[in-house]
N, CA, C and O of each residue as an XYZ file, in Angstrom:
512
protein
N       0.760     -1.322      0.047
C      -0.158      0.113      0.348
C       0.742      1.020     -0.025
O       1.663      1.091      0.789
N       0.874      1.982     -1.235
C       1.623      3.239     -1.133
C       1.109      4.567     -0.434
O      -0.069      4.763     -0.134
N       2.206      5.494     -0.206
C       1.884      6.662      0.529
C       1.125      7.748     -0.943
O       0.336      8.693     -0.960
N       1.967      6.889     -2.142
C       1.627      7.924     -3.382
C       0.741      7.279     -4.544
O       0.897      6.157     -5.027
N      -0.270      8.277     -4.907
C      -0.821      7.695     -6.164
C      -0.974      8.722     -7.469
O      -1.521      9.811     -7.296
N      -0.507      8.364     -8.687
C      -0.513      9.587    -10.013
C      -1.485      9.174    -10.600
O      -1.680      7.971    -10.776
N      -2.307     10.141    -11.027
C      -3.303     10.649    -11.809
C      -3.053     11.492    -12.870
O      -2.101     12.231    -13.122
N      -4.189     11.218    -13.508
C      -3.528     12.575    -14.496
C      -4.869     13.583    -14.696
O      -5.974     13.284    -15.151
N      -4.365     14.924    -14.179
C      -5.112     16.003    -13.839
C      -4.765     17.219    -15.059
O      -3.704     17.844    -15.067
N      -6.099     17.456    -16.281
C      -5.719     18.658    -16.663
C      -4.812     18.370    -17.861
O      -4.207     19.285    -18.420
N      -4.702     16.850    -18.328
C      -3.538     16.571    -19.295
C      -2.620     16.512    -18.772
O      -1.795     16.277    -19.656
N      -2.122     16.566    -17.854
C      -0.741     16.146    -17.286
C      -1.008     15.211    -15.810
O      -1.995     15.179    -15.076
N       0.164     14.564    -15.739
C       0.442     13.849    -14.543
C       0.613     14.632    -13.173
O       1.207     15.704    -13.057
N      -0.081     13.835    -12.033
C      -0.066     14.821    -10.783
C       0.173     13.399     -9.384
O      -0.388     12.398     -8.938
N       0.971     13.949     -9.265
C       1.165     12.786     -7.999
C       0.784     13.104     -6.482
O       1.297     13.989     -5.797
N      -0.313     12.128     -6.052
C      -0.964     12.517     -4.765
C      -0.247     12.034     -3.908
O       0.453     11.099     -4.297
N      -0.113     12.476     -2.328
C       0.651     11.956     -1.368
C      -0.481     12.237     -0.119
O      -1.014     13.178      0.469
N      -0.466     10.882     -0.135
C      -0.820     10.862      1.853
C      -0.664     11.133      2.965
O      -1.151     10.424      3.845
N       0.064     12.244      3.247
C       0.444     12.501      4.368
C      -0.475     12.405      5.743
O      -1.684     12.463      5.521
N      -0.153     12.291      6.888
C      -0.405     12.149      8.079
C      -2.016     13.095      7.799
O      -3.112     12.575      7.590
N      -1.777     14.254      7.860
C      -2.543     15.609      7.732
C      -3.747     14.964      7.268
O      -4.788     14.783      7.900
N      -3.424     14.588      5.888
C      -4.736     14.158      5.191
C      -5.203     13.127      5.254
O      -6.283     13.102      4.663
N      -4.870     12.007      5.787
C      -5.445     10.576      6.257
C      -6.137     10.874      7.496
O      -7.150     10.272      7.852
N      -5.409     12.104      8.359
C      -6.396     12.285      9.857
C      -7.885     13.157      9.037
O      -9.033     13.138      9.480
N      -7.476     13.770      7.935
C      -8.443     14.712      7.634
C      -9.853     13.525      6.963
O     -11.062     13.467      7.184
N      -9.071     12.865      6.243
C     -10.162     11.854      5.668
C     -10.694     11.056      6.719
O     -11.920     11.108      6.626
N     -10.337     10.327      7.694
C     -10.677      9.843      8.721
C     -11.680     10.225      9.683
O     -12.378      9.498     10.390
N     -11.633     11.768      9.577
C     -12.851     12.769     10.267
C     -13.805     12.607      8.950
O     -14.824     12.039      9.343
N     -13.868     12.789      7.982
C     -14.931     12.765      7.552
C     -15.519     10.976      7.035
O     -16.696     10.789      6.728
N     -14.771     10.152      7.028
C     -15.054      8.888      6.968
C     -15.854      8.363      8.235
O     -16.909      7.729      8.265
N     -14.997      8.837      9.338
C     -15.659      8.545     11.135
C     -15.573      6.862     11.342
O     -15.378      6.658     12.540
N     -15.619      6.107     10.897
C     -15.591      4.571     11.271
C     -15.040      3.560     10.414
O     -14.873      3.922      9.249
N     -14.720      2.402     10.695
C     -14.633      1.497      9.607
C     -15.789      1.198      8.902
O     -15.770      0.811      7.733
N     -16.791      1.360      9.557
C     -18.369      1.077      8.772
C     -18.539      2.223      7.601
O     -19.120      2.070      6.527
N     -17.962      3.270      8.027
C     -17.956      4.587      7.179
C     -17.187      4.209      5.587
O     -17.525      4.689      4.505
N     -16.123      3.257      5.827
C     -15.526      3.011      4.659
C     -16.155      2.424      3.239
O     -15.715      2.553      2.097
N     -17.333      1.739      3.711
C     -18.200      1.247      2.507
C     -18.931      2.299      1.947
O     -19.519      2.019      0.902
N     -19.066      3.647      2.451
C     -19.834      4.633      1.896
C     -18.872      5.511      1.158
O     -19.412      6.433      0.548
N     -17.650      5.438      1.082
C     -16.943      6.225     -0.094
C     -17.300      6.566     -1.149
O     -17.467      7.709     -1.576
N     -17.494      5.213     -1.829
C     -17.853      5.472     -3.286
C     -19.188      5.218     -3.097
O     -19.433      4.756     -4.211
N     -20.207      5.181     -2.520
C     -21.686      5.036     -2.369
C     -22.402      6.349     -2.068
O     -23.553      6.450     -2.492
N     -21.879      7.350     -1.401
C     -22.543      8.666     -1.035
C     -21.760      9.505     -1.266
O     -20.625      9.719     -0.841
N     -22.687     10.229     -2.291
C     -22.330     10.960     -2.903
C     -21.739     12.457     -2.192
O     -21.006     13.230     -2.809
N     -22.219     12.684     -0.781
C     -21.771     13.764      0.022
C     -20.349     13.612      0.186
O     -19.483     14.448     -0.070
N     -20.200     12.378      0.670
C     -18.804     11.756      1.259
C     -17.801     11.583      0.421
O     -16.681     11.843      0.860
N     -17.936     11.072     -1.088
C     -17.033     11.171     -2.178
C     -16.588     12.335     -2.523
O     -15.384     12.415     -2.764
N     -17.549     13.713     -2.655
C     -17.361     14.975     -2.794
C     -16.047     15.240     -1.995
O     -14.903     15.341     -2.438
N     -16.585     15.348     -0.436
C     -15.723     15.788      0.378
C     -14.660     15.383      0.351
O     -13.807     16.265      0.449
N     -14.070     13.767      0.198
C     -12.765     13.055     -0.266
C     -12.282     13.722     -1.141
O     -11.354     14.439     -0.768
N     -12.645     13.790     -2.546
C     -12.154     14.080     -3.367
C     -11.788     15.661     -3.426
O     -10.711     15.937     -3.954
N     -12.684     16.846     -2.872
C     -12.233     17.402     -2.289
C     -10.456     17.839     -2.064
O      -9.534     18.442     -2.614
N     -10.867     16.877     -0.587
C      -9.423     16.753      0.270
C      -8.707     16.460     -0.573
O      -7.649     17.079     -0.690
N      -8.984     15.585     -1.307
C      -7.481     14.597     -1.687
C      -6.594     15.622     -3.230
O      -5.421     15.545     -3.597
N      -7.444     16.267     -3.656
C      -7.248     16.880     -5.126
C      -7.370     18.276     -5.112
O      -7.486     18.813     -6.213
N      -7.371     19.098     -3.953
C      -7.291     20.081     -3.924
C      -6.043     20.927     -3.450
O      -5.462     20.613     -2.411
N      -5.612     22.059     -4.257
C      -4.349     22.654     -4.364
C      -4.027     23.100     -2.678
O      -4.857     23.844     -2.155
N      -2.865     22.658     -1.870
C      -2.953     23.076     -0.629
C      -1.225     23.813     -0.501
O      -0.279     23.529     -1.236
N      -1.223     24.573      0.387
C       0.021     25.500      1.131
C       0.927     24.467      1.468
O       0.804     23.246      1.558
N       1.890     25.272      1.638
C       2.952     24.257      2.209
C       2.733     23.870      3.707
O       3.434     22.966      4.163
N       1.944     24.398      4.391
C       1.499     23.737      5.672
C       0.186     22.899      5.759
O      -0.334     22.524      6.810
N      -0.357     22.616      4.265
C      -1.251     21.889      4.406
C      -2.732     22.204      4.046
O      -3.662     21.502      3.649
N      -2.593     23.576      4.347
C      -4.221     24.459      4.058
C      -4.695     24.403      2.540
O      -3.968     24.600      1.566
N      -5.789     24.155      2.526
C      -6.527     24.405      0.894
C      -6.450     25.648      0.707
O      -7.065     26.416      1.447
N      -5.475     26.215     -0.591
C      -5.097     26.973     -0.844
C      -6.495     26.919     -1.990
O      -7.411     27.698     -1.726
N      -6.581     26.426     -2.669
C      -7.789     26.698     -4.118
C      -8.117     24.880     -4.107
O      -7.420     23.883     -4.296
N      -9.697     25.157     -3.746
C     -10.436     23.711     -3.794
C     -10.745     23.605     -5.222
O     -10.957     24.521     -6.017
N     -10.736     22.109     -5.456
C     -11.147     21.521     -6.658
C     -12.682     21.955     -6.975
O     -13.636     21.909     -6.198
N     -12.662     22.335     -8.159
C     -14.315     22.238     -8.783
C     -14.893     21.071     -9.306
O     -14.773     20.919    -10.522
N     -15.460     20.259     -8.702
C     -15.677     18.838     -9.208
C     -16.458     18.700    -10.479
O     -16.674     17.720    -11.191
N     -16.895     20.202    -10.581
C     -17.654     20.344    -12.220
C     -16.891     20.596    -13.131
O     -17.162     20.347    -14.306
N     -15.769     21.150    -12.726
C     -15.311     21.124    -13.829
C     -13.592     20.156    -13.891
O     -12.614     20.340    -14.616
N     -13.773     19.427    -13.105
C     -12.411     18.732    -13.136
C     -12.166     17.565    -14.130
O     -12.892     16.600    -14.369
N     -10.768     17.951    -14.728
C     -10.518     17.320    -15.632
C      -9.373     15.731    -14.954
O      -8.155     15.738    -14.779
N     -10.330     14.599    -14.730
C      -9.857     13.576    -14.371
C     -10.451     12.343    -14.825
O     -11.544     11.952    -14.417
N      -9.633     11.629    -15.796
C     -10.326     10.502    -16.117
C     -10.978      9.900    -14.826
O     -10.630     10.097    -13.662
N     -12.337      8.867    -15.448
C     -12.947      8.611    -14.262
C     -12.358      7.252    -13.665
O     -12.554      6.817    -12.530
N     -11.640      6.715    -14.619
C     -10.538      5.559    -14.069
C      -9.953      5.569    -13.153
O      -9.783      4.652    -12.349
N      -9.277      7.351    -13.138
C      -8.356      7.670    -12.065
C      -8.969      8.093    -10.998
O      -8.279      8.251     -9.991
N     -10.365      8.376    -10.939
C     -10.843      8.859     -9.765
C     -11.685      7.880     -9.022
O     -12.248      8.168     -7.966
N     -11.766      6.571     -9.672
C     -12.095      5.377     -8.846
C     -10.677      4.608     -8.167
O     -10.622      3.931     -7.141
N      -9.644      4.943     -9.060
C      -8.464      4.572     -8.319
C      -8.149      5.380     -6.754
O      -7.689      4.808     -5.765
N      -8.445      6.516     -6.820
C      -8.156      7.534     -5.806
C      -9.271      7.352     -5.212
O      -9.082      7.925     -4.139
N     -10.319      6.932     -5.190
C     -11.178      6.556     -3.890
C     -10.816      4.847     -3.389
O     -10.917      4.511     -2.209
N     -10.527      4.187     -4.136
C     -10.000      2.827     -3.632
C      -8.860      2.991     -2.890
O      -8.824      2.305     -1.868
N      -7.711      3.857     -3.151
C      -6.689      4.465     -2.347
C      -6.743      5.000     -0.852
O      -6.079      4.917      0.180
N      -8.095      5.688     -1.391
C      -8.431      6.238     -0.247
C      -8.813      5.242      1.157
O      -8.453      5.234      2.335
N      -9.879      4.316      0.186
C     -10.461      3.016      1.012
C      -9.160      2.228      2.070
O      -9.077      2.052      3.286
N      -8.437      1.956      1.124
C      -7.531      1.042      1.565
C      -6.240      1.623      2.727
O      -5.509      0.983      3.483
N      -6.348      2.963      2.487
C      -5.392      3.913      3.502
C      -6.389      4.027      4.772
O      -5.894      3.877      5.889
N      -7.606      4.256      4.661
C      -8.823      5.030      6.176
C      -8.773      3.449      6.579
O      -8.627      3.205      7.776
N      -8.879      2.413      5.713
C      -9.240      1.131      6.667
C      -8.224      0.442      7.281
O      -8.267     -0.318      8.249
N      -7.185      0.848      6.511
C      -5.902      0.210      7.153
C      -6.069      1.171      8.807
O      -6.322      0.632      9.885
N      -5.911      2.236      8.653
C      -5.359      3.469      9.800
C      -6.595      2.484     10.810
O      -6.298      1.748     11.751
N      -7.730      2.700     10.376
C      -8.837      2.145     11.507
C      -8.535      1.121     12.373
O      -8.350      1.243     13.584
N      -8.477     -0.138     11.568
C      -7.838     -1.223     11.885
C      -6.759     -1.722     12.587
O      -6.694     -2.645     13.399
N      -5.722     -0.790     12.043
C      -4.502     -0.647     13.389
C      -4.920     -0.188     14.413
O      -4.971     -0.834     15.460
N      -5.289      1.008     14.289
C      -5.586      1.459     15.625
C      -6.723      0.992     16.338
O      -7.069      1.704     17.281
N      -7.575     -0.323     16.054
C      -8.380     -1.028     16.600
C      -7.642     -2.523     17.283
O      -7.940     -2.999     18.378
N      -6.674     -3.054     16.364
C      -5.934     -3.760     17.043
C      -4.753     -3.105     18.194
O      -4.375     -3.757     19.167
N      -4.303     -1.821     17.905
C      -3.473     -1.396     19.331
C      -4.696     -1.104     20.483
O      -4.689     -1.623     21.600
N      -5.393     -0.485     20.157
C      -6.827     -0.518     21.234
C      -6.848     -2.157     21.899
O      -6.626     -2.273     23.104
N      -7.068     -3.146     21.231
C      -7.378     -4.595     22.050
C      -6.130     -4.516     22.306
O      -6.180     -4.408     23.531
N      -4.685     -4.483     21.950
C      -3.484     -4.601     22.717
C      -3.367     -3.959     23.915
O      -2.993     -4.651     24.862
N      -3.587     -2.854     24.096
C      -3.647     -2.153     25.261
C      -4.997     -2.752     26.580
O      -4.918     -2.841     27.805
N      -6.126     -3.058     25.625
C      -7.361     -3.536     26.774
C      -6.687     -4.913     27.164
O      -7.017     -5.078     28.339
N      -5.952     -5.924     26.789
C      -5.379     -6.843     26.975
C      -4.634     -7.022     27.870
O      -4.590     -7.868     28.764
N      -3.639     -5.647     27.440
C      -2.248     -5.551     28.873
C      -2.859     -5.336     29.885
O      -2.723     -6.169     30.781
N      -3.696     -4.232     30.113
C      -4.058     -3.835     31.297
C      -5.772     -4.581     31.838
O      -6.528     -4.034     32.641
N      -6.020     -5.850     31.167
C      -7.034     -6.491     31.309
C      -6.882     -7.257     32.956
O      -5.805     -7.785     33.233
N      -7.853     -7.266     33.830
C      -7.718     -7.624     35.119
C      -7.125     -6.536     36.307
O      -7.210     -6.660     37.528
N      -6.514     -5.457     35.543
C      -5.863     -4.340     36.610
C      -7.091     -3.549     37.111
O      -7.006     -3.007     38.213
N      -8.216     -3.439     36.397
C      -9.459     -2.485     36.753
C     -10.485     -3.620     37.509
O     -10.946     -4.732     37.250
N     -10.545     -2.532     38.704
C     -11.345     -3.888     39.681
C     -12.907     -3.999     38.939
O     -13.341     -2.911     38.562
N     -13.492     -4.786     38.774
C     -14.771     -5.456     38.543
C     -15.495     -5.293     39.529
O     -15.134     -5.868     40.556
N     -16.877     -4.386     39.579
C     -17.990     -4.834     40.307
C     -18.697     -5.877     40.265
O     -19.163     -6.355     39.231
N     -18.863     -6.395     41.577
C     -19.850     -7.211     41.967
C     -20.968     -7.415     40.994
O     -21.457     -6.384     40.532
N     -21.515     -8.687     40.556
C     -22.573     -8.620     39.270
C     -24.120     -7.521     39.991
O     -24.967     -6.921     39.330
N     -24.000     -7.604     41.341
C     -25.351     -7.616     41.888
C     -25.114     -6.178     42.786
O     -25.794     -5.921     43.779
N     -24.118     -5.356     42.306
C     -23.691     -4.042     42.490
C     -24.510     -2.847     41.881
O     -24.838     -2.788     40.696
N     -24.751     -2.058     42.676
C     -25.715     -0.810     42.115
C     -24.853      0.575     42.167
O     -24.438      1.037     43.230
N     -24.658      1.113     41.042
C     -23.691      2.675     41.618
C     -24.787      3.406     42.401
O     -26.015      3.416     42.309
N     -23.658      4.184     43.429
C     -24.689      5.009     44.208
C     -24.187      6.407     43.768
O     -23.111      6.693     43.241
N     -25.328      7.291     44.143
C     -24.844      8.608     44.038
C     -23.423      9.437     43.877
O     -23.231     10.556     43.399
N     -22.352      8.336     44.537
C     -21.285      8.736     45.232
C     -20.151      7.954     43.927
O     -18.949      8.196     43.814
N     -20.927      7.044     43.106
C     -20.412      6.369     42.324
C     -19.552      4.833     42.726
O     -18.752      4.225     42.015
N     -19.973      4.535     43.918
C     -19.136      3.523     44.899
C     -20.523      2.469     44.397
O     -21.507      2.958     43.842
N     -20.421      1.230     44.645
C     -21.292      0.083     44.624
C     -22.320      0.265     46.270
O     -21.879      0.723     47.324
N     -23.810     -0.277     46.007
C     -24.357      0.111     47.254
C     -24.104     -1.278     47.767
O     -24.409     -1.574     48.922
């Protein structure tokens, strides 16, 4: 899985780079592993993702010129490849995060006291 992908935009080759900042932005749009399925199915999510990926950015990653999807000159095949690239990168990030969380949970399992089954929390937060 590469951090870079090349497309043709306005008749010229353009290389896209999946920086952490871009990946973080895309994860915010998708929101969860279940949301990955909607990247190609949901028009609003698809548009937000393509704008994030294809817009011109400043050196510090801020969008300087937002791409206009209505006038975008990129072959549909390249758009499909970009969306598949985003799906792979975002899903990989989510799955790695879930695996790390499971490792942390397993590491600390048994260290957190478990209240008895019939215990009811009181207003002070202790079992009654």
